Every structure is written in C-alpha cells, then in structure tokens.
VMD Tcl script that draws the C-alpha trace (Angstrom):
set ca {
  {-27.18 -26.64 -12.71}
  {-23.88 -28.05 -11.65}
  {-21.82 -26.87 -8.70}
  {-18.48 -27.61 -7.12}
  {-18.50 -28.70 -3.51}
  {-15.21 -29.10 -1.67}
  {-15.12 -30.21 1.91}
  {-11.95 -29.36 3.80}
  {-10.77 -32.26 6.03}
  {-9.20 -30.14 8.82}
  {-7.95 -26.67 9.68}
  {-4.37 -26.82 8.42}
  {-2.98 -25.45 5.16}
  {-2.48 -28.91 3.70}
  {-6.23 -29.65 4.29}
  {-7.25 -26.89 1.90}
  {-7.05 -26.54 -1.87}
  {-3.57 -26.54 -3.42}
  {-2.74 -25.01 -6.80}
  {0.57 -26.46 -7.89}
  {2.82 -25.13 -10.66}
  {4.46 -27.46 -13.15}
  {7.80 -25.88 -12.29}
  {10.13 -27.21 -9.60}
  {9.55 -24.25 -7.32}
  {7.77 -23.52 -4.02}
  {5.33 -21.13 -5.73}
  {2.25 -23.23 -4.95}
  {-0.91 -21.43 -3.80}
  {-3.17 -22.74 -1.02}
  {-6.68 -21.74 -0.13}
  {-7.74 -23.01 3.30}
  {-10.00 -22.27 6.25}
  {-8.32 -21.92 9.61}
  {-9.73 -22.97 13.02}
  {-11.86 -19.79 13.08}
  {-13.30 -20.61 9.65}
  {-11.49 -17.64 8.11}
  {-10.66 -18.17 4.41}
  {-6.97 -17.57 3.66}
  {-4.88 -17.44 0.48}
  {-1.26 -18.56 1.07}
  {1.88 -18.69 -1.13}
  {5.47 -19.63 -0.36}
  {4.94 -19.77 3.42}
  {3.09 -16.41 3.74}
  {-0.59 -15.69 4.17}
  {-1.53 -12.92 1.73}
  {-5.30 -12.41 1.91}
  {-7.68 -13.38 4.68}
  {-11.46 -13.12 4.75}
  {-12.70 -13.15 8.35}
  {-15.90 -15.14 8.83}
  {-17.20 -13.40 12.00}
  {-16.47 -9.80 11.03}
  {-16.47 -9.79 7.21}
  {-13.12 -7.96 7.41}
  {-10.54 -8.50 4.65}
  {-6.83 -8.58 5.51}
  {-4.08 -8.12 2.95}
  {-0.71 -9.06 4.47}
  {-2.36 -9.81 7.82}
  {-4.43 -12.72 9.12}
  {-6.03 -10.61 11.83}
  {-7.69 -7.63 10.06}
  {-9.09 -5.03 12.46}
  {-10.99 -3.00 9.82}
  {-13.24 -3.69 6.86}
  {-10.15 -3.53 4.68}
  {-6.84 -3.87 6.56}
  {-3.65 -3.62 4.51}
  {-0.34 -4.39 6.21}
  {2.54 -2.71 4.44}
  {5.53 -5.03 4.16}
  {9.01 -3.50 4.22}
  {10.24 0.05 3.87}
  {9.97 2.10 0.68}
  {7.06 -0.08 -0.33}
  {3.68 1.44 -1.11}
  {0.96 0.07 1.13}
  {-1.82 1.04 -1.29}
  {-1.61 2.13 -4.95}
  {-4.38 3.25 -7.32}
  {-3.53 3.21 -11.03}
  {-5.32 5.17 -13.74}
  {-6.99 2.97 -16.37}
  {-6.20 5.54 -19.12}
  {-2.40 5.46 -18.59}
  {0.07 4.20 -16.02}
  {-0.15 7.14 -13.62}
  {-0.39 6.01 -9.96}
  {-1.17 7.55 -6.59}
  {0.24 5.65 -3.61}
  {0.20 5.75 0.17}
  {3.01 4.49 2.36}
  {3.84 4.61 6.05}
  {7.43 5.77 6.65}
  {8.88 6.78 10.04}
  {5.26 6.71 11.32}
  {4.19 9.44 8.88}
  {1.75 8.72 6.03}
  {3.38 9.59 2.68}
  {1.49 10.33 -0.54}
  {3.29 9.84 -3.86}
  {2.51 10.32 -7.52}
  {4.21 7.92 -9.96}
  {6.71 6.92 -7.24}
  {7.71 10.47 -6.19}
  {6.69 11.73 -2.75}
  {4.49 14.82 -3.00}
  {3.74 15.23 0.66}
  {3.03 13.53 3.96}
  {0.81 13.65 7.05}
  {2.74 14.13 10.32}
  {1.88 11.36 12.79}
  {2.18 13.65 15.84}
  {-0.28 16.39 14.88}
  {-1.88 15.31 11.59}
  {-0.61 18.29 9.60}
  {-0.03 17.82 5.89}
  {3.38 18.84 4.61}
  {4.13 19.35 0.95}
  {7.22 18.01 -0.68}
  {8.55 20.61 -3.10}
  {8.72 19.16 -6.60}
  {9.07 21.39 -9.69}
  {7.23 18.79 -11.82}
  {4.12 19.33 -9.73}
  {4.08 23.14 -10.10}
  {2.26 25.15 -12.77}
  {2.62 28.67 -14.15}
  {6.23 29.13 -13.04}
  {7.62 32.59 -13.83}
  {11.08 33.79 -12.98}
  {11.83 36.99 -11.00}
  {13.34 39.76 -13.07}
  {16.83 41.10 -12.31}
  {15.68 44.54 -10.99}
  {13.97 42.79 -8.13}
  {17.15 40.97 -7.24}
  {19.05 44.29 -7.19}
  {16.57 45.53 -4.56}
  {17.10 42.41 -2.49}
  {20.88 42.85 -2.68}
  {20.47 46.32 -1.11}
  {18.89 44.89 2.05}
  {21.04 45.01 5.20}
  {20.11 41.99 7.28}
  {21.11 42.22 10.96}
  {20.73 40.14 14.11}
}
mol new
graphics top color blue
foreach p $ca { graphics top sphere $p radius 0.5 }
foreach p [lrange $ca 0 end-1] q [lrange $ca 1 end] { graphics top cylinder $p $q radius 0.2 }
display resetview
C-alpha cells in the first residue's frame, strides 16, 4: 500500500506542515514537532493542541499538559469543557470562575463546587425545578400572625 512520509527539517513552527487558506488572512494552520518531539497544532500565533511524546498527555490550550487530558480555559465566562447531546443541542459545561468550578446547563449556571472546602452549592433556577405547587392563602395568614423578636 501507499503511505505518506513527511520528515520535518527542524524544531520550529515553519519546519512543520502548513495548511494555508486561499484568503488573505493569518488563519493558516501548522502542525509541527517541537524540540521535545511533542506534536503541536498551531493557528494564528497560538498553540491549540499538543500531544506529548514522553507522557502521552494531551493538552488543549496548553503546551505543557500535566494530566492525560489537560484543558486550559481561556478567558472568563468561557466554558472550559462542554458536552453536547447528539439528539438535540442541550449542553452541560464546566468552567472555572473565581477559583470555583461552575456547572451549567445550556449556558445557565446550575451550581458550583467551592474551591475552599469542595462543597457543592446549587444555583436556584425555576426552570430546573419540577412539581412546583404554590402555598395556599390560609398558610400565609398563619405566618402573618407570627411575632418575630430579637
């Protein structure tokens, strides 16, 4: 069978493979191996995905992944990881904000894990509640008879 063999001349970006657009933009993609033989995908001056040779780790948004899959969130109010349902467009996302780990459904925060003690805190959202029933007026009359004091 046939195969494609490409030998990179050096360890710089320009020594790798370049995919150039026909437009007059800087949106070209590069695939290159760095001095550590890590394979990196680069676009518009930023390294996006790195496959580390020695560890097998994959980095998204980082060239130095420290886990099997290391995703570096870029910016605030940006989901670091999103999973989308194949049946519809519903998504669950995780994002780091103010050091806490936020969980959101379709872009709306539903809760977060506190960075200090790991507790999970719910964000109150009527859309996420089921079987809502309203309290009858006689109950409110009883509450109005309470005499709070300090």
